[in-house]
Backbone as ProteinMPNN parsed JSONL, in Angstrom:
{"seq_chain_A": "XXXXXXXXXXXXXXXXXXXXXXXXXXXXXXXXXXXXXXXXXXXXXXXXXXXXXXXXXXXXXXXXXXXXXXXXXXXXXXXXXXXXXXXXXXXXX", "coords_chain_A": {"N_chain_A": [[-8.186, 17.155, -15.668], [-10.645, 18.856, -17.416], [-14.106, 18.486, -18.074], [-17.378, 18.311, -19.549], [-20.385, 17.116, -18.301], [-23.629, 15.681, -18.597], [-25.598, 15.241, -16.01], [-28.163, 13.525, -14.337], [-30.556, 15.363, -12.423], [-31.379, 14.393, -9.843], [-29.339, 12.595, -9.194], [-27.116, 14.269, -9.235], [-27.716, 16.003, -7.073], [-27.668, 14.147, -4.981], [-24.967, 13.359, -4.988], [-23.766, 15.815, -4.393], [-24.802, 16.286, -1.822], [-23.582, 14.162, -0.485], [-20.891, 14.931, -0.677], [-20.956, 17.26, 0.888], [-21.737, 16.195, 3.408], [-19.488, 14.662, 3.984], [-17.54, 16.541, 4.03], [-15.99, 17.102, 1.793], [-14.639, 17.902, -1.469], [-16.776, 18.334, -4.269], [-15.865, 17.394, -6.776], [-14.0, 15.508, -5.953], [-15.558, 13.536, -4.781], [-17.028, 12.685, -7.009], [-14.939, 11.693, -8.618], [-14.101, 9.575, -6.99], [-16.364, 7.937, -7.055], [-16.408, 7.255, -9.779], [-13.951, 5.882, -9.924], [-14.404, 3.709, -8.152], [-16.493, 2.434, -9.474], [-15.276, 1.716, -11.902], [-13.396, -0.039, -10.943], [-14.756, -2.307, -10.338], [-15.277, -5.767, -10.995], [-15.653, -6.84, -14.347], [-18.798, -7.808, -15.746], [-19.478, -11.263, -16.198], [-19.087, -12.356, -19.369], [-21.006, -13.955, -21.892], [-19.643, -16.946, -22.677], [-17.764, -17.728, -25.561], [-18.655, -20.257, -27.777], [-16.539, -22.886, -28.019], [-16.302, -25.381, -29.142], [-18.424, -27.014, -31.133], [-20.885, -29.482, -30.913], [-21.589, -31.839, -33.277], [-24.469, -33.19, -34.309], [-25.709, -36.286, -35.562], [-27.34, -36.447, -38.709], [-30.171, -37.992, -39.616], [-31.302, -39.598, -42.388], [-34.375, -40.454, -43.71], [-36.339, -42.879, -45.514], [-38.894, -42.146, -46.095], [-41.159, -39.46, -45.306], [-42.045, -38.773, -41.88], [-45.143, -39.666, -40.442], [-47.673, -37.65, -38.822], [-48.321, -39.053, -36.468], [-46.03, -40.475, -35.998], [-44.062, -38.606, -35.5], [-41.868, -37.041, -33.157], [-41.954, -34.954, -30.315], [-39.85, -32.465, -28.745], [-40.046, -32.832, -25.993], [-40.942, -35.478, -25.863], [-38.744, -36.838, -26.934], [-36.876, -36.23, -24.953], [-38.008, -37.627, -22.814], [-37.756, -40.279, -23.729], [-34.936, -40.519, -23.861], [-34.308, -40.106, -21.158], [-35.575, -42.306, -20.01], [-34.08, -44.374, -21.189], [-31.61, -43.857, -19.996], [-32.195, -44.252, -17.263], [-32.98, -46.943, -17.351], [-30.529, -48.064, -18.143], [-28.953, -47.495, -15.886], [-30.293, -49.014, -13.946], [-29.849, -51.551, -14.965], [-27.072, -51.682, -14.774], [-26.699, -51.682, -11.998], [-27.719, -54.114, -11.312], [-25.837, -55.978, -12.0]], "CA_chain_A": [[-8.79, 17.436, -16.955], [-12.013, 19.351, -17.283], [-15.045, 18.002, -19.073], [-18.767, 18.638, -19.254], [-21.261, 15.948, -18.274], [-25.04, 15.88, -18.275], [-25.912, 14.32, -14.915], [-29.543, 13.717, -13.891], [-30.635, 16.232, -11.251], [-31.427, 13.661, -8.576], [-28.01, 12.047, -8.957], [-26.255, 15.414, -8.927], [-28.013, 16.444, -5.705], [-27.193, 13.103, -4.064], [-23.508, 13.441, -4.901], [-23.425, 17.059, -3.697], [-25.083, 16.077, -0.401], [-22.532, 13.285, 0.03], [-19.682, 15.744, -0.544], [-21.143, 18.155, 2.041], [-21.714, 15.379, 4.628], [-18.135, 14.176, 4.228], [-16.621, 17.671, 4.036], [-15.079, 16.903, 0.662], [-14.986, 18.623, -2.696], [-17.676, 17.599, -5.162], [-15.092, 16.688, -7.808], [-13.351, 14.344, -5.347], [-16.6, 12.514, -4.631], [-17.31, 12.17, -8.354], [-13.784, 10.883, -9.03], [-14.125, 8.325, -6.22], [-17.459, 7.112, -7.588], [-15.933, 6.719, -11.056], [-12.898, 4.882, -9.666], [-15.023, 2.51, -7.58], [-17.268, 1.773, -10.522], [-14.356, 1.121, -12.874], [-12.629, -1.107, -10.292], [-15.611, -3.483, -10.232], [-15.001, -6.739, -12.055], [-16.61, -6.779, -15.447], [-19.715, -8.939, -15.72], [-19.037, -12.414, -16.983], [-19.721, -12.381, -20.685], [-21.336, -15.291, -22.378], [-18.439, -17.472, -23.295], [-17.875, -18.16, -26.943], [-18.632, -21.707, -27.917], [-15.275, -23.262, -28.637], [-16.435, -26.615, -29.901], [-19.83, -27.393, -31.303], [-21.136, -30.901, -31.124], [-22.377, -32.045, -34.486], [-25.334, -34.355, -34.176], [-25.911, -36.932, -36.858], [-28.602, -36.22, -39.399], [-30.647, -39.291, -40.092], [-32.174, -39.484, -43.549], [-35.355, -41.54, -43.781], [-36.807, -43.143, -46.862], [-40.164, -41.449, -46.285], [-41.401, -38.541, -44.193], [-42.808, -39.339, -40.762], [-46.534, -39.224, -40.312], [-47.822, -36.917, -37.565], [-48.344, -39.994, -35.347], [-44.671, -40.976, -35.796], [-43.175, -37.509, -35.128], [-41.629, -36.881, -31.725], [-41.67, -33.597, -29.862], [-38.634, -32.394, -27.94], [-40.347, -33.447, -24.69], [-41.002, -36.929, -26.039], [-37.358, -37.293, -27.094], [-36.264, -36.143, -23.624], [-38.543, -38.742, -22.028], [-37.131, -41.513, -24.232], [-33.543, -40.523, -23.434], [-34.28, -40.281, -19.715], [-35.922, -43.713, -19.748], [-32.91, -45.185, -21.546], [-30.577, -43.635, -18.979], [-32.635, -44.926, -16.037], [-32.882, -48.386, -17.596], [-29.121, -48.408, -18.132], [-28.501, -47.465, -14.49], [-30.87, -50.182, -13.265], [-29.14, -52.738, -15.466], [-25.705, -51.656, -14.238], [-26.733, -52.021, -10.583], [-28.077, -55.526, -11.189], [-24.682, -56.826, -12.285]], "C_chain_A": [[-10.226, 17.87, -16.719], [-12.856, 18.789, -18.415], [-16.443, 18.411, -18.653], [-19.589, 17.362, -19.338], [-22.688, 16.386, -18.014], [-25.398, 14.814, -17.25], [-27.354, 14.566, -14.499], [-29.567, 14.492, -12.566], [-30.601, 15.467, -9.931], [-30.061, 13.089, -8.213], [-27.03, 13.154, -8.568], [-26.452, 15.872, -7.486], [-27.516, 15.426, -4.676], [-25.691, 13.184, -3.89], [-23.067, 14.712, -4.164], [-23.673, 16.923, -2.192], [-24.014, 15.197, 0.239], [-21.246, 14.08, 0.259], [-19.791, 16.656, 0.68], [-21.073, 17.375, 3.349], [-20.294, 14.988, 5.008], [-17.101, 15.302, 4.271], [-15.574, 17.57, 2.936], [-15.524, 17.757, -0.51], [-15.847, 17.706, -3.57], [-16.883, 16.787, -6.178], [-14.376, 15.463, -7.242], [-14.342, 13.195, -5.162], [-16.893, 11.87, -5.981], [-16.174, 11.261, -8.819], [-13.776, 9.548, -8.293], [-15.214, 7.381, -6.743], [-17.037, 6.477, -8.912], [-14.9, 5.614, -10.823], [-13.477, 3.579, -9.119], [-15.776, 1.724, -8.644], [-16.359, 1.064, -11.518], [-13.538, -0.016, -12.277], [-13.441, -2.387, -10.15], [-15.248, -4.473, -11.327], [-16.079, -6.656, -13.129], [-17.535, -7.984, -15.368], [-19.202, -10.054, -16.63], [-19.812, -12.423, -18.287], [-20.06, -13.818, -21.041], [-20.12, -15.805, -23.128], [-18.723, -17.954, -24.71], [-17.802, -19.677, -26.991], [-17.373, -22.085, -28.667], [-15.434, -24.473, -29.555], [-17.916, -26.96, -29.975], [-19.92, -28.89, -31.549], [-22.013, -31.024, -32.359], [-23.171, -33.331, -34.328], [-25.55, -34.974, -35.552], [-27.293, -36.601, -37.426], [-29.023, -37.543, -40.008], [-31.633, -39.063, -41.23], [-33.101, -40.699, -43.594], [-35.823, -41.704, -45.231], [-38.128, -42.435, -47.153], [-40.394, -40.512, -45.094], [-42.242, -39.207, -43.106], [-44.234, -38.807, -40.8], [-46.647, -38.465, -38.994], [-47.807, -37.844, -36.339], [-46.938, -40.489, -35.018], [-43.709, -39.887, -35.328], [-43.053, -37.408, -33.614], [-41.37, -35.41, -31.413], [-40.373, -33.63, -29.058], [-38.859, -33.032, -26.57], [-40.384, -34.966, -24.783], [-39.593, -37.513, -26.19], [-36.663, -37.28, -25.739], [-36.734, -37.293, -22.741], [-37.899, -40.063, -22.442], [-35.688, -41.605, -23.74], [-33.423, -40.737, -21.93], [-34.591, -41.729, -19.348], [-34.756, -44.628, -20.071], [-31.818, -45.063, -20.486], [-30.927, -44.364, -17.681], [-32.534, -46.441, -16.201], [-31.44, -48.848, -17.56], [-28.546, -48.438, -16.729], [-29.037, -48.664, -13.721], [-30.143, -51.454, -13.679], [-27.728, -52.8, -14.886], [-25.671, -52.037, -12.763], [-27.107, -53.469, -10.35], [-26.888, -56.451, -11.346], [-23.869, -57.088, -11.078]], "O_chain_A": [[-10.929, 17.287, -15.894], [-12.397, 18.636, -19.547], [-16.656, 18.814, -17.51], [-19.505, 16.619, -20.315], [-22.926, 17.353, -17.292], [-25.491, 13.631, -17.577], [-27.741, 15.721, -14.32], [-28.709, 14.299, -11.705], [-29.88, 15.846, -9.009], [-29.673, 13.102, -7.045], [-26.212, 12.977, -7.666], [-25.483, 16.103, -6.763], [-27.003, 15.804, -3.622], [-25.189, 13.089, -2.77], [-22.104, 14.682, -3.398], [-22.868, 17.381, -1.381], [-23.588, 15.449, 1.366], [-20.588, 13.911, 1.286], [-18.824, 16.807, 1.427], [-20.431, 17.822, 4.3], [-19.932, 14.978, 6.185], [-15.922, 15.052, 4.52], [-14.41, 17.916, 3.138], [-16.643, 18.269, -0.537], [-15.668, 16.489, -3.602], [-17.194, 15.62, -6.418], [-14.164, 14.486, -7.959], [-14.001, 12.029, -5.363], [-16.995, 10.647, -6.081], [-16.422, 10.18, -9.354], [-13.481, 8.51, -8.886], [-14.999, 6.174, -6.854], [-17.282, 5.292, -9.139], [-14.963, 4.55, -11.439], [-13.104, 2.489, -9.553], [-15.699, 0.497, -8.697], [-16.641, -0.061, -11.929], [-13.037, -0.867, -13.011], [-12.878, -3.446, -9.871], [-14.947, -4.078, -12.453], [-17.255, -6.431, -12.843], [-17.107, -9.067, -14.967], [-18.588, -9.815, -17.669], [-21.041, -12.489, -18.297], [-19.456, -14.763, -20.536], [-19.639, -15.188, -24.078], [-19.782, -18.51, -25.002], [-16.977, -20.293, -26.317], [-17.161, -21.664, -29.805], [-14.789, -24.573, -30.599], [-18.563, -27.172, -28.949], [-19.131, -29.47, -32.294], [-23.057, -30.38, -32.46], [-22.606, -34.42, -34.227], [-25.572, -34.28, -36.568], [-28.275, -36.494, -36.692], [-28.305, -38.13, -40.818], [-32.666, -38.418, -41.054], [-32.643, -41.84, -43.521], [-35.714, -40.79, -46.048], [-38.448, -42.155, -48.309], [-39.877, -40.752, -44.003], [-43.049, -40.094, -43.385], [-44.482, -37.652, -41.146], [-45.789, -38.624, -38.126], [-47.323, -37.447, -35.279], [-46.674, -40.883, -33.881], [-42.64, -40.205, -34.807], [-44.012, -37.657, -32.883], [-40.664, -34.716, -32.145], [-39.863, -34.702, -28.733], [-37.968, -33.697, -26.042], [-39.912, -35.66, -23.883], [-39.294, -38.568, -25.63], [-35.937, -38.217, -25.408], [-35.938, -37.87, -22.0], [-37.538, -40.872, -21.588], [-35.265, -42.653, -23.254], [-32.54, -41.463, -21.473], [-33.943, -42.308, -18.476], [-34.467, -45.557, -19.317], [-31.18, -46.052, -20.125], [-30.074, -45.012, -17.074], [-32.061, -47.139, -15.304], [-31.144, -49.909, -17.01], [-27.738, -49.309, -16.409], [-28.313, -49.267, -12.928], [-29.859, -52.32, -12.852], [-27.251, -53.882, -14.544], [-24.707, -52.658, -12.316], [-26.833, -54.004, -9.276], [-26.922, -57.589, -10.878], [-22.859, -57.787, -11.154]]}, "name": "protein", "num_of_chains": 1, "seq": "XXXXXXXXXXXXXXXXXXXXXXXXXXXXXXXXXXXXXXXXXXXXXXXXXXXXXXXXXXXXXXXXXXXXXXXXXXXXXXXXXXXXXXXXXXXXX"}
């Protein structure tokens, strides 16, 4: 099948030089490049989330003051400390 493509000059010259070096027809080199490219495994797509974890929403009677609010880093520190404490307690038994 014949078609028309706009190929950047540098790429065209590289493919033509390859065809000349290998003693092959230009169209055969192009077809091989296309085939090799299409035979490559497709990049791993970001997998769709199948199951979302729903975290509980805790309603408070009053809004937290700035001193009572926790940042994400502070929450991570608290959770890590709880995990470490739990591991220490488990090894003591």
